[in-house]
N, C-alpha and C positions, 0 to 999 in steps of 0.2 A: 517662585516667575511661572506664570502661566504658560503652556503651552502656545506653542506659535499659531493660528488659525490661516489654514490654507482655504482660497475660494476658488482658485485658478485651477482645471486642468492642463495649465502651461505651465506650471508650477516646475521648476527640477526635479524635486523631490517624488512630485505624484507621476512623472514622465519615469521616474526610476522603478517606482514602484509596478507600475503598467508593463515597462518593459521584461521586470523579473517574472511575471506575469506568463509574459506571452515566449520569450525565450532561453530555452534550456542552457544555450552555448553561455549566456550571459551568466544563469545560475551557476552555472558550474564555474566559470572563471572567478564568479563574485564571489563564490562560498555563501552564499545566499537564495533562500527560497519566501512563498507567500502562501502564509496561513490566513484564512476568513473564516470568523464566528469564535464566539468565547469559548464552545466546548470544544472545537478542533486546539484551540489554542492551550486550553487546559490539559487535555492529553498531550499536547506536545512538549510543553512545561514538565507534566508529571516523566516524560520519557527521557528528558534528561536533556532537551533542545534548549538553545539562548536565544531569546529573544534579541535583537538589534533595536530595530525601531519599531512605534506602534503607530500607527493612524486611529482616529478614535474620531464617531461623529457624536459630540456632548447630547444631541438632541435627541439620539437614540440609544447610546449606550449606557446602562443604569447603575454600573458600580463605578468608586471612586477609585484613582490611584491603580489603574489596570493591572497590568502582569508586569511590574518591574523591566522594562526595556531599558536600553541606554539612554534612547532618543524616544520623545512624544512628540506626535502634531496634531492638531485637531483639524478636522472637516467638515465646512457647511456641508446638510442635507443633499442640498443638492449636488453636489460634488462627492460627496459617499454613494449617494446611488449611480452615479457614473463610472465610479469607481471598483465598486462590488461587481463580484461573479453573480450574486444572487441575492433574493433579499431575505429577511428573516435570518442575519447574521450578528444582530446584537448589535449593530454599529462598532466592528472594529477589525481592522487586518491589519497583518504584522508582518515584517522580514523577518527572518529566522536564521539564523546561521545554520549552516551543512554540518554534520559532524560524520567521519566515517563510522562505518559498522562492516564488520567484517567477519567473516562467518566462525572463524573461533571466537567470537565475544557473544555467541547466541547463547543464552540461557538453556539448556536444555534439561529436561525432566530425566526422571529414570527410564521410560519406555517414551520416549519423543514421536509426538505426532507433528509432522513438517508436511507443508505443500510446498512444492517445486514447480514452476512455472517457465517453458522455455518458448523465450521469443513472442511471449505475447504482447501485442502491439496495441491495442486501445485500454487509454486509462482507465474509461467504465467499468473494463471487463476486468481489471487488475484490482481497482477501487472494490467490486463488489466480491472478487474474491474473499480478500481481506476482511469485509465485514462476515463473509461467513467463516474464516478461520476464528475470528475475534470469537465468533459467537461459539464454535466446536471447541474452544479452547486450547486451539494448536498452539504449539511451541513458538514455530515461526511459520516464516515464507521465504523462500529461495526463488529470488527471479534471475533466470540464468539467459546469459546473452539478450539482453532487456532491447525492445524498441522505443521503448520509451523511460524517459528518466523518472526514478520514485516520487519525486517531488513537483510532478506536473500538475498544477492547480487542480485540472479536471480529477487528477486521481485521488488526491488529498479528497476536494467536495465528495467524489462518487464515494471511498471510505469511510467517509463521515468522520475521521480522525482514526480507523483503526489502521493506516500505517504509523500510526504513533503507540498503539495499544499492544499490536502483534510485533513482536522483532522480525526484523524485515531485512535482507540482504542481496544486492545485484551480484551476480560472478559468472565466470564461464563456467560451462558445463562441466568441464573436465574439472574444474576445480572442486566442485560440488559433487560429483561422483567421488572423487576422494575423500571430502570430508565425509559424506553418509558411510563409506565402505570402513574408513579407517575406525567407524565407533559403532560399527555392527547392526548399523540400522538398513532395515529393508528398503529394497526401491521395488516399487508398484509403478508402471505403467499403464495408465488410462489408454489403450488401442484396443481395433477392432481386433486384427490378425492375433491368431493363435494364442487366445486368451479365454481367464475363467469368469466367470460370471462374477463381479465384483463381493459377494456377500457369500461367495464360499473360499474365500482367500480370508487367513486369521490377519487380523490387523492389531492385536492386541498387545505384541511386541514395537519395539521401535521401529516406525514406519514413515515413509517416506513417498505420498502420493504424487505422481508427477504427470503432467498434464501438457499438451503441446498448443498448436492452434488451433482452431477450428477449422482452416481451411487445408493445414498441410499437415496437422497432428506431429508427432515427437520426430525427431531424426534420428538415425541409426547409433547413433553413441549412447544414446538413453535407452533403445531397444535393446541394444544388445550387455547392458549394464545390470539390467532389472534382476531381480531375481524371483517376479511374476508378472505377468501380462495380466489386467485386468480390464472388463467392458462393463457398461451397463446395457442390458436388454435393450434395443430397440423393436418395438414393437409396431410401428407405422410405418410409414414410406420414407422417411427422412433417416439419415443415417448418424446424425450428429446431433447433441445439444450443445447450445452454449458454454461457455468454459465455464463460467460462474457456478451455472444450475448442476454441470459435473459434478464441481468440484463441493458443494452443497451436500449432495448426495453420500457422495465418498464420504466424506468428514464425517458426515452422520451417522455410517455406517460403523466406521471407528469408533463412535461415542456409544452406539450400541450396545458394540462385543463388549465395550472397555467398562462398561456400566453394569453389563451382565445380566 
């Protein structure tokens, strides 16, 4: 039987989809989040997430039998364009079931490279860091004491699916520090005070690069737990870079050292 065609934004299923996009509390309570675009959904499925409901615009979506969701509905082009966050997403949006991600489940290499972000607030910044982590082949991203949820649609969009390609966990700073210390992973905190220039620090061993917010930096718990403090030289009049730019610089220094 062909999927039901939905034509109105007042349809309860469409209202639910829009509410999931906008409300983190609803995402948590229902254990669902929204992914838009074929590429992002493919990465999502490869990471072991399960699709609950798929909304397809047949005029745009080019494939048949999309991605094995439990429920499928069709949207008119006009309605899809109202519901979609952005254009060019191949006419497919899905509600996806959340699954728990724990520190203990992170698949780490012999000398892991990990990015730790403390209290990063902007989904776009976190998404950009995830893209850099994916590009540099980082083992994981740990988000401590987050001010945004990991399945915010803006974060998923900004990461272009890297939230699924890079193992990512949210936890407290204390839990992350215990996890890293127990595995002998050195903690390098990016900060201006009492620091060595980043390229003078050995990153070939297991390393966690830790960064805080652009406005307030890291809290004392990370500064005290650090094995070394590192900085990126600032030669202009400003004293900080965007956190995603800083992450890229530090990650690729680790790549440079490891490729030798």
